[in-house]
PDB file with SEQRES, HELIX, SHEET and CRYST1 records, atoms N, CA, C and O in Angstrom:
SEQRES   1 A   61  UNK UNK UNK UNK UNK UNK UNK UNK UNK UNK UNK UNK UNK          
SEQRES   2 A   61  UNK UNK UNK UNK UNK UNK UNK UNK UNK UNK UNK UNK UNK          
SEQRES   3 A   61  UNK UNK UNK UNK UNK UNK UNK UNK UNK UNK UNK UNK UNK          
SEQRES   4 A   61  UNK UNK UNK UNK UNK UNK UNK UNK UNK UNK UNK UNK UNK          
SEQRES   5 A   61  UNK UNK UNK UNK UNK UNK UNK UNK UNK                          
HELIX    1 AA1 UNK A    3  UNK A   31  1                                  29    
HELIX    2 AA2 UNK A   35  UNK A   52  1                                  18    
CRYST1    1.000    1.000    1.000  90.00  90.00  90.00 P 1           1          
ATOM      1  N   UNK A   1     104.472  92.419 145.123  1.00  0.00           N  
ATOM      2  CA  UNK A   1     103.898  93.738 145.039  1.00  0.00           C  
ATOM      3  C   UNK A   1     102.381  93.608 144.976  1.00  0.00           C  
ATOM      4  O   UNK A   1     101.853  92.719 144.308  1.00  0.00           O  
ATOM      5  N   UNK A   2     101.710  94.469 145.650  1.00  0.00           N  
ATOM      6  CA  UNK A   2     100.252  94.454 145.681  1.00  0.00           C  
ATOM      7  C   UNK A   2      99.715  94.765 144.284  1.00  0.00           C  
ATOM      8  O   UNK A   2     100.285  95.592 143.573  1.00  0.00           O  
ATOM      9  N   UNK A   3      98.639  94.119 143.892  1.00  0.00           N  
ATOM     10  CA  UNK A   3      98.099  94.251 142.539  1.00  0.00           C  
ATOM     11  C   UNK A   3      97.682  95.687 142.227  1.00  0.00           C  
ATOM     12  O   UNK A   3      97.940  96.174 141.126  1.00  0.00           O  
ATOM     13  N   UNK A   4      97.049  96.365 143.168  1.00  0.00           N  
ATOM     14  CA  UNK A   4      96.604  97.736 142.909  1.00  0.00           C  
ATOM     15  C   UNK A   4      97.798  98.678 142.751  1.00  0.00           C  
ATOM     16  O   UNK A   4      97.762  99.586 141.920  1.00  0.00           O  
ATOM     17  N   UNK A   5      98.840  98.473 143.529  1.00  0.00           N  
ATOM     18  CA  UNK A   5     100.042  99.295 143.413  1.00  0.00           C  
ATOM     19  C   UNK A   5     100.697  99.069 142.054  1.00  0.00           C  
ATOM     20  O   UNK A   5     101.144 100.013 141.401  1.00  0.00           O  
ATOM     21  N   UNK A   6     100.747  97.831 141.647  1.00  0.00           N  
ATOM     22  CA  UNK A   6     101.325  97.506 140.348  1.00  0.00           C  
ATOM     23  C   UNK A   6     100.526  98.179 139.229  1.00  0.00           C  
ATOM     24  O   UNK A   6     101.121  98.715 138.295  1.00  0.00           O  
ATOM     25  N   UNK A   7      99.222  98.163 139.303  1.00  0.00           N  
ATOM     26  CA  UNK A   7      98.375  98.767 138.289  1.00  0.00           C  
ATOM     27  C   UNK A   7      98.573 100.284 138.235  1.00  0.00           C  
ATOM     28  O   UNK A   7      98.631 100.861 137.149  1.00  0.00           O  
ATOM     29  N   UNK A   8      98.676 100.928 139.394  1.00  0.00           N  
ATOM     30  CA  UNK A   8      98.901 102.373 139.438  1.00  0.00           C  
ATOM     31  C   UNK A   8     100.240 102.722 138.793  1.00  0.00           C  
ATOM     32  O   UNK A   8     100.329 103.681 138.026  1.00  0.00           O  
ATOM     33  N   UNK A   9     101.280 101.948 139.103  1.00  0.00           N  
ATOM     34  CA  UNK A   9     102.587 102.185 138.500  1.00  0.00           C  
ATOM     35  C   UNK A   9     102.556 101.971 136.985  1.00  0.00           C  
ATOM     36  O   UNK A   9     103.189 102.709 136.230  1.00  0.00           O  
ATOM     37  N   UNK A  10     101.820 100.967 136.561  1.00  0.00           N  
ATOM     38  CA  UNK A  10     101.693 100.690 135.133  1.00  0.00           C  
ATOM     39  C   UNK A  10     101.030 101.859 134.411  1.00  0.00           C  
ATOM     40  O   UNK A  10     101.515 102.292 133.366  1.00  0.00           O  
ATOM     41  N   UNK A  11      99.944 102.368 134.947  1.00  0.00           N  
ATOM     42  CA  UNK A  11      99.242 103.500 134.331  1.00  0.00           C  
ATOM     43  C   UNK A  11     100.126 104.739 134.307  1.00  0.00           C  
ATOM     44  O   UNK A  11     100.125 105.487 133.330  1.00  0.00           O  
ATOM     45  N   UNK A  12     100.870 104.954 135.367  1.00  0.00           N  
ATOM     46  CA  UNK A  12     101.768 106.099 135.431  1.00  0.00           C  
ATOM     47  C   UNK A  12     102.848 106.010 134.347  1.00  0.00           C  
ATOM     48  O   UNK A  12     103.120 106.988 133.651  1.00  0.00           O  
ATOM     49  N   UNK A  13     103.448 104.853 134.215  1.00  0.00           N  
ATOM     50  CA  UNK A  13     104.497 104.674 133.205  1.00  0.00           C  
ATOM     51  C   UNK A  13     103.938 104.773 131.794  1.00  0.00           C  
ATOM     52  O   UNK A  13     104.595 105.318 130.907  1.00  0.00           O  
ATOM     53  N   UNK A  14     102.744 104.258 131.575  1.00  0.00           N  
ATOM     54  CA  UNK A  14     102.115 104.343 130.262  1.00  0.00           C  
ATOM     55  C   UNK A  14     101.863 105.804 129.877  1.00  0.00           C  
ATOM     56  O   UNK A  14     102.045 106.186 128.722  1.00  0.00           O  
ATOM     57  N   UNK A  15     101.446 106.608 130.842  1.00  0.00           N  
ATOM     58  CA  UNK A  15     101.222 108.032 130.592  1.00  0.00           C  
ATOM     59  C   UNK A  15     102.537 108.728 130.239  1.00  0.00           C  
ATOM     60  O   UNK A  15     102.581 109.558 129.331  1.00  0.00           O  
ATOM     61  N   UNK A  16     103.603 108.388 130.958  1.00  0.00           N  
ATOM     62  CA  UNK A  16     104.912 108.970 130.665  1.00  0.00           C  
ATOM     63  C   UNK A  16     105.375 108.601 129.257  1.00  0.00           C  
ATOM     64  O   UNK A  16     105.896 109.449 128.533  1.00  0.00           O  
ATOM     65  N   UNK A  17     105.191 107.355 128.872  1.00  0.00           N  
ATOM     66  CA  UNK A  17     105.607 106.913 127.542  1.00  0.00           C  
ATOM     67  C   UNK A  17     104.808 107.601 126.444  1.00  0.00           C  
ATOM     68  O   UNK A  17     105.370 107.974 125.414  1.00  0.00           O  
ATOM     69  N   UNK A  18     103.507 107.774 126.648  1.00  0.00           N  
ATOM     70  CA  UNK A  18     102.692 108.480 125.658  1.00  0.00           C  
ATOM     71  C   UNK A  18     103.146 109.926 125.503  1.00  0.00           C  
ATOM     72  O   UNK A  18     103.206 110.445 124.388  1.00  0.00           O  
ATOM     73  N   UNK A  19     103.466 110.577 126.618  1.00  0.00           N  
ATOM     74  CA  UNK A  19     103.936 111.960 126.582  1.00  0.00           C  
ATOM     75  C   UNK A  19     105.259 112.053 125.822  1.00  0.00           C  
ATOM     76  O   UNK A  19     105.443 112.954 125.004  1.00  0.00           O  
ATOM     77  N   UNK A  20     106.176 111.128 126.089  1.00  0.00           N  
ATOM     78  CA  UNK A  20     107.455 111.123 125.376  1.00  0.00           C  
ATOM     79  C   UNK A  20     107.264 110.865 123.886  1.00  0.00           C  
ATOM     80  O   UNK A  20     107.944 111.472 123.059  1.00  0.00           O  
ATOM     81  N   UNK A  21     106.345 109.969 123.541  1.00  0.00           N  
ATOM     82  CA  UNK A  21     106.086 109.667 122.136  1.00  0.00           C  
ATOM     83  C   UNK A  21     105.515 110.887 121.418  1.00  0.00           C  
ATOM     84  O   UNK A  21     105.914 111.178 120.290  1.00  0.00           O  
ATOM     85  N   UNK A  22     104.600 111.593 122.045  1.00  0.00           N  
ATOM     86  CA  UNK A  22     104.041 112.805 121.442  1.00  0.00           C  
ATOM     87  C   UNK A  22     105.118 113.861 121.237  1.00  0.00           C  
ATOM     88  O   UNK A  22     105.159 114.511 120.192  1.00  0.00           O  
ATOM     89  N   UNK A  23     105.979 114.034 122.213  1.00  0.00           N  
ATOM     90  CA  UNK A  23     107.063 115.016 122.094  1.00  0.00           C  
ATOM     91  C   UNK A  23     108.013 114.615 120.967  1.00  0.00           C  
ATOM     92  O   UNK A  23     108.482 115.471 120.217  1.00  0.00           O  
ATOM     93  N   UNK A  24     108.297 113.332 120.846  1.00  0.00           N  
ATOM     94  CA  UNK A  24     109.186 112.858 119.791  1.00  0.00           C  
ATOM     95  C   UNK A  24     108.571 113.092 118.416  1.00  0.00           C  
ATOM     96  O   UNK A  24     109.266 113.504 117.488  1.00  0.00           O  
ATOM     97  N   UNK A  25     107.267 112.830 118.278  1.00  0.00           N  
ATOM     98  CA  UNK A  25     106.595 113.053 116.998  1.00  0.00           C  
ATOM     99  C   UNK A  25     106.640 114.514 116.598  1.00  0.00           C  
ATOM    100  O   UNK A  25     106.851 114.828 115.426  1.00  0.00           O  
ATOM    101  N   UNK A  26     106.445 115.411 117.549  1.00  0.00           N  
ATOM    102  CA  UNK A  26     106.467 116.838 117.244  1.00  0.00           C  
ATOM    103  C   UNK A  26     107.852 117.298 116.808  1.00  0.00           C  
ATOM    104  O   UNK A  26     107.972 118.065 115.852  1.00  0.00           O  
ATOM    105  N   UNK A  27     108.891 116.847 117.489  1.00  0.00           N  
ATOM    106  CA  UNK A  27     110.240 117.275 117.120  1.00  0.00           C  
ATOM    107  C   UNK A  27     110.704 116.614 115.833  1.00  0.00           C  
ATOM    108  O   UNK A  27     111.405 117.246 115.043  1.00  0.00           O  
ATOM    109  N   UNK A  28     110.338 115.371 115.601  1.00  0.00           N  
ATOM    110  CA  UNK A  28     110.751 114.678 114.384  1.00  0.00           C  
ATOM    111  C   UNK A  28     110.095 115.316 113.164  1.00  0.00           C  
ATOM    112  O   UNK A  28     110.721 115.407 112.108  1.00  0.00           O  
ATOM    113  N   UNK A  29     108.860 115.752 113.289  1.00  0.00           N  
ATOM    114  CA  UNK A  29     108.175 116.407 112.183  1.00  0.00           C  
ATOM    115  C   UNK A  29     108.762 117.760 111.867  1.00  0.00           C  
ATOM    116  O   UNK A  29     108.761 118.174 110.708  1.00  0.00           O  
ATOM    117  N   UNK A  30     109.261 118.458 112.863  1.00  0.00           N  
ATOM    118  CA  UNK A  30     109.835 119.781 112.654  1.00  0.00           C  
ATOM    119  C   UNK A  30     111.224 119.693 112.026  1.00  0.00           C  
ATOM    120  O   UNK A  30     111.642 120.625 111.339  1.00  0.00           O  
ATOM    121  N   UNK A  31     111.939 118.611 112.243  1.00  0.00           N  
ATOM    122  CA  UNK A  31     113.300 118.476 111.744  1.00  0.00           C  
ATOM    123  C   UNK A  31     113.347 118.047 110.284  1.00  0.00           C  
ATOM    124  O   UNK A  31     114.353 118.285 109.615  1.00  0.00           O  
ATOM    125  N   UNK A  32     112.291 117.422 109.767  1.00  0.00           N  
ATOM    126  CA  UNK A  32     112.322 116.879 108.418  1.00  0.00           C  
ATOM    127  C   UNK A  32     111.277 117.550 107.525  1.00  0.00           C  
ATOM    128  O   UNK A  32     110.222 116.967 107.274  1.00  0.00           O  
ATOM    129  N   UNK A  33     111.550 118.759 107.044  1.00  0.00           N  
ATOM    130  CA  UNK A  33     110.559 119.427 106.209  1.00  0.00           C  
ATOM    131  C   UNK A  33     110.477 118.877 104.795  1.00  0.00           C  
ATOM    132  O   UNK A  33     109.444 119.044 104.146  1.00  0.00           O  
ATOM    133  N   UNK A  34     111.538 118.218 104.278  1.00  0.00           N  
ATOM    134  CA  UNK A  34     111.547 117.753 102.898  1.00  0.00           C  
ATOM    135  C   UNK A  34     111.193 116.303 102.723  1.00  0.00           C  
ATOM    136  O   UNK A  34     111.679 115.664 101.790  1.00  0.00           O  
ATOM    137  N   UNK A  35     110.361 115.758 103.589  1.00  0.00           N  
ATOM    138  CA  UNK A  35     110.025 114.335 103.512  1.00  0.00           C  
ATOM    139  C   UNK A  35     109.269 114.032 102.221  1.00  0.00           C  
ATOM    140  O   UNK A  35     109.551 113.030 101.564  1.00  0.00           O  
ATOM    141  N   UNK A  36     108.331 114.866 101.857  1.00  0.00           N  
ATOM    142  CA  UNK A  36     107.553 114.633 100.636  1.00  0.00           C  
ATOM    143  C   UNK A  36     108.460 114.694  99.418  1.00  0.00           C  
ATOM    144  O   UNK A  36     108.328 113.888  98.496  1.00  0.00           O  
ATOM    145  N   UNK A  37     109.378 115.648  99.414  1.00  0.00           N  
ATOM    146  CA  UNK A  37     110.309 115.792  98.296  1.00  0.00           C  
ATOM    147  C   UNK A  37     111.193 114.551  98.172  1.00  0.00           C  
ATOM    148  O   UNK A  37     111.448 114.075  97.066  1.00  0.00           O  
ATOM    149  N   UNK A  38     111.654 114.035  99.292  1.00  0.00           N  
ATOM    150  CA  UNK A  38     112.497 112.845  99.275  1.00  0.00           C  
ATOM    151  C   UNK A  38     111.722 111.636  98.764  1.00  0.00           C  
ATOM    152  O   UNK A  38     112.232 110.877  97.940  1.00  0.00           O  
ATOM    153  N   UNK A  39     110.508 111.455  99.240  1.00  0.00           N  
ATOM    154  CA  UNK A  39     109.693 110.317  98.783  1.00  0.00           C  
ATOM    155  C   UNK A  39     109.414 110.404  97.289  1.00  0.00           C  
ATOM    156  O   UNK A  39     109.484 109.399  96.580  1.00  0.00           O  
ATOM    157  N   UNK A  40     109.097 111.607  96.810  1.00  0.00           N  
ATOM    158  CA  UNK A  40     108.831 111.794  95.386  1.00  0.00           C  
ATOM    159  C   UNK A  40     110.080 111.484  94.573  1.00  0.00           C  
ATOM    160  O   UNK A  40     109.998 110.845  93.524  1.00  0.00           O  
ATOM    161  N   UNK A  41     111.239 111.938  95.055  1.00  0.00           N  
ATOM    162  CA  UNK A  41     112.486 111.675  94.349  1.00  0.00           C  
ATOM    163  C   UNK A  41     112.776 110.197  94.221  1.00  0.00           C  
ATOM    164  O   UNK A  41     113.137 109.730  93.141  1.00  0.00           O  
ATOM    165  N   UNK A  42     112.624 109.450  95.305  1.00  0.00           N  
ATOM    166  CA  UNK A  42     112.888 108.009  95.258  1.00  0.00           C  
ATOM    167  C   UNK A  42     111.854 107.280  94.403  1.00  0.00           C  
ATOM    168  O   UNK A  42     112.173 106.273  93.771  1.00  0.00           O  
ATOM    169  N   UNK A  43     110.634 107.776  94.382  1.00  0.00           N  
ATOM    170  CA  UNK A  43     109.617 107.175  93.514  1.00  0.00           C  
ATOM    171  C   UNK A  43     109.991 107.370  92.055  1.00  0.00           C  
ATOM    172  O   UNK A  43     109.840 106.453  91.247  1.00  0.00           O  
ATOM    173  N   UNK A  44     110.480 108.562  91.710  1.00  0.00           N  
ATOM    174  CA  UNK A  44     110.907 108.811  90.337  1.00  0.00           C  
ATOM    175  C   UNK A  44     112.116 107.946  89.956  1.00  0.00           C  
ATOM    176  O   UNK A  44     112.205 107.473  88.823  1.00  0.00           O  
ATOM    177  N   UNK A  45     113.028 107.743  90.882  1.00  0.00           N  
ATOM    178  CA  UNK A  45     114.171 106.867  90.624  1.00  0.00           C  
ATOM    179  C   UNK A  45     113.684 105.446  90.352  1.00  0.00           C  
ATOM    180  O   UNK A  45     114.157 104.794  89.421  1.00  0.00           O  
ATOM    181  N   UNK A  46     112.744 104.968  91.159  1.00  0.00           N  
ATOM    182  CA  UNK A  46     112.217 103.616  90.970  1.00  0.00           C  
ATOM    183  C   UNK A  46     111.531 103.476  89.612  1.00  0.00           C  
ATOM    184  O   UNK A  46     111.727 102.479  88.919  1.00  0.00           O  
ATOM    185  N   UNK A  47     110.742 104.455  89.237  1.00  0.00           N  
ATOM    186  CA  UNK A  47     110.060 104.408  87.941  1.00  0.00           C  
ATOM    187  C   UNK A  47     111.085 104.425  86.811  1.00  0.00           C  
ATOM    188  O   UNK A  47     110.947 103.687  85.835  1.00  0.00           O  
ATOM    189  N   UNK A  48     112.109 105.263  86.939  1.00  0.00           N  
ATOM    190  CA  UNK A  48     113.149 105.316  85.912  1.00  0.00           C  
ATOM    191  C   UNK A  48     113.882 103.994  85.772  1.00  0.00           C  
ATOM    192  O   UNK A  48     114.186 103.566  84.659  1.00  0.00           O  
ATOM    193  N   UNK A  49     114.168 103.344  86.893  1.00  0.00           N  
ATOM    194  CA  UNK A  49     114.841 102.051  86.827  1.00  0.00           C  
ATOM    195  C   UNK A  49     113.962 100.993  86.177  1.00  0.00           C  
ATOM    196  O   UNK A  49     114.457 100.132  85.449  1.00  0.00           O  
ATOM    197  N   UNK A  50     112.687 101.052  86.431  1.00  0.00           N  
ATOM    198  CA  UNK A  50     111.782 100.081  85.796  1.00  0.00           C  
ATOM    199  C   UNK A  50     111.705 100.310  84.296  1.00  0.00           C  
ATOM    200  O   UNK A  50     111.639  99.357  83.520  1.00  0.00           O  
ATOM    201  N   UNK A  51     111.713 101.575  83.886  1.00  0.00           N  
ATOM    202  CA  UNK A  51     111.655 101.883  82.456  1.00  0.00           C  
ATOM    203  C   UNK A  51     112.962 101.518  81.760  1.00  0.00           C  
ATOM    204  O   UNK A  51     112.947 101.120  80.595  1.00  0.00           O  
ATOM    205  N   UNK A  52     114.077 101.644  82.446  1.00  0.00           N  
ATOM    206  CA  UNK A  52     115.384 101.388  81.847  1.00  0.00           C  
ATOM    207  C   UNK A  52     115.715  99.899  81.776  1.00  0.00           C  
ATOM    208  O   UNK A  52     116.554  99.498  80.969  1.00  0.00           O  
ATOM    209  N   UNK A  53     115.091  99.092  82.585  1.00  0.00           N  
ATOM    210  CA  UNK A  53     115.404  97.655  82.576  1.00  0.00           C  
ATOM    211  C   UNK A  53     114.824  96.997  81.339  1.00  0.00           C  
ATOM    212  O   UNK A  53     113.851  97.478  80.759  1.00  0.00           O  
ATOM    213  N   UNK A  54     115.430  95.897  80.948  1.00  0.00           N  
ATOM    214  CA  UNK A  54     114.973  95.175  79.761  1.00  0.00           C  
ATOM    215  C   UNK A  54     113.586  94.580  80.031  1.00  0.00           C  
ATOM    216  O   UNK A  54     113.355  93.983  81.083  1.00  0.00           O  
ATOM    217  N   UNK A  55     112.676  94.748  79.084  1.00  0.00           N  
ATOM    218  CA  UNK A  55     111.327  94.192  79.293  1.00  0.00           C  
ATOM    219  C   UNK A  55     111.371  92.669  79.218  1.00  0.00           C  
ATOM    220  O   UNK A  55     112.129  92.090  78.440  1.00  0.00           O  
ATOM    221  N   UNK A  56     110.569  92.056  80.019  1.00  0.00           N  
ATOM    222  CA  UNK A  56     110.468  90.599  80.009  1.00  0.00           C  
ATOM    223  C   UNK A  56     109.419  90.199  78.979  1.00  0.00           C  
ATOM    224  O   UNK A  56     108.335  90.779  78.913  1.00  0.00           O  
ATOM    225  N   UNK A  57     109.756  89.222  78.199  1.00  0.00           N  
ATOM    226  CA  UNK A  57     108.794  88.745  77.201  1.00  0.00           C  
ATOM    227  C   UNK A  57     108.061  87.526  77.737  1.00  0.00           C  
ATOM    228  O   UNK A  57     108.588  86.781  78.563  1.00  0.00           O  
ATOM    229  N   UNK A  58     106.874  87.339  77.269  1.00  0.00           N  
ATOM    230  CA  UNK A  58     106.075  86.195  77.683  1.00  0.00           C  
ATOM    231  C   UNK A  58     106.615  84.927  77.000  1.00  0.00           C  
ATOM    232  O   UNK A  58     107.011  84.984  75.836  1.00  0.00           O  
ATOM    233  N   UNK A  59     106.635  83.803  77.693  1.00  0.00           N  
ATOM    234  CA  UNK A  59     107.118  82.567  77.054  1.00  0.00           C  
ATOM    235  C   UNK A  59     106.156  82.110  75.963  1.00  0.00           C  
ATOM    236  O   UNK A  59     104.938  82.233  76.086  1.00  0.00           O  
ATOM    237  N   UNK A  60     106.740  81.581  74.900  1.00  0.00           N  
ATOM    238  CA  UNK A  60     105.924  81.080  73.784  1.00  0.00           C  
ATOM    239  C   UNK A  60     105.231  79.798  74.182  1.00  0.00           C  
ATOM    240  O   UNK A  60     105.826  78.921  74.808  1.00  0.00           O  
ATOM    241  N   UNK A  61     103.983  79.700  73.817  1.00  0.00           N  
ATOM    242  CA  UNK A  61     103.199  78.522  74.194  1.00  0.00           C  
ATOM    243  C   UNK A  61     103.017  77.615  73.025  1.00  0.00           C  
ATOM    244  O   UNK A  61     102.381  76.568  73.149  1.00  0.00           O  
TER     245      UNK A  61                                                      
END                                                                             
């Protein structure tokens, strides 16, 4: 394949992929309105588990 033809096809495909990625980002953001709530919930679970676990003591020197 001629180098210039290959380059044109590459640029064309890259543009198509960017367009698809932008469309995917827009639809994915619209479908998940409670992302912040979910992250906060899991953070609170992690903090609770750390508080509930037995504290580690420092070794005696």
